[in-house]
VOPALUM-273993 format. One record per residue (C-alpha): x, y, z. Coordinates in pm, whole numbers, plus 50000, padded with zeros to 5 digits. Each point is the difference from the previous one (the first is absolute). Example, Ala and Ser with C-alpha at 12.3 -4.5 7.8 and 13.67 -1.06 7.14 Angstrom:
<recs>
512304955050780 501375034449934 
</recs>
This chain:
<recs>
500005000050000 501135035549934 500025029450237 499055033749859 500665036250089 498675030849824 501555034449983 499585033049822 496755012850138 499765036650094 497905031549978 499635013649647 497905025949821 497164991349770 501294993549649 503444988950114 501614966249951 501414975150246 501734966449970 499634973750267 502414971350043 499564965550148 503034979450095 499714962750054 502194977750207 499904962449994 500044975449718 498314997549664 498795035949964 499624994349627 497464972550061 497505024150154 497515022949835 500365033850169 496995020650085 499485035050132 497065008650223 498985030950192 497855008050298 498585033850087 498735008150350 496624984250063 500074980549674 500804964449903 503304990749842 499655003149626 501844986249701 502255024149810 501834977449758 501994968249953 502894988049788 500774964949889 503014980350113 501985011349696 498645035349999 498704996149646 496355002250099 498305025650221 496445007550105 498725031750161 496955012650180 497915023049786 500615028550243 503745000249928 500204987249645 502035023549783 501545017350302 501754972150192 502594975549870 501304968950172 503414985949921 502444975650154 503664991149992 500404963550089 503775002750008 499705025050283 496944984850172 498175032849952 496535010749891 498935035649927 496875020849973 500375031549793 497125023850071 499365030149779 497455027950013 499144992650361 496765012750148 498795002650361 497934968549935 503274980849973 500825007450364 500424966750177 502374975450158 501534980449713 500994963650031 501894976049779 499114963350020 501194967149852 497794973249851 501594966349918 497214987549778 498155026749804 499685036749912 497255006550247 497855031150007 498874993850356 502004993650315 499284962749968 503094979849922 502545025950106 502044983850273 502605026850065 499405036950070 502145029850077 499295024050284 498765027349766 501235034649903 497855031050037 499185021449699 498235032850066 498905022449716 499005035450084 497765021049779 
</recs>
């Protein structure tokens, strides 16, 4: 199993960009699909996007499609979430997660989670 840790979250202005990073320790990082989720105060954790084990395939939530891009570097055990044109509605705690079996769009199947990194977008 992998252990995950996110970084890069901070306070930004509306319209700005931000790139989050997720570092994995442990074995077989490249065998996991890597997902990004977010949770705003008082709301359930929601799917942001996911990349396949190779990074060749990605899926995104409609709310971020065209603005967010997920990538990964298996040689470095890293996954990334590039976020452009941020709005206050993107304010949340962002998590990366690893799924050994499929590119899930719900939290089901993700068996490793980071501690989260806070993104706050001011208007």
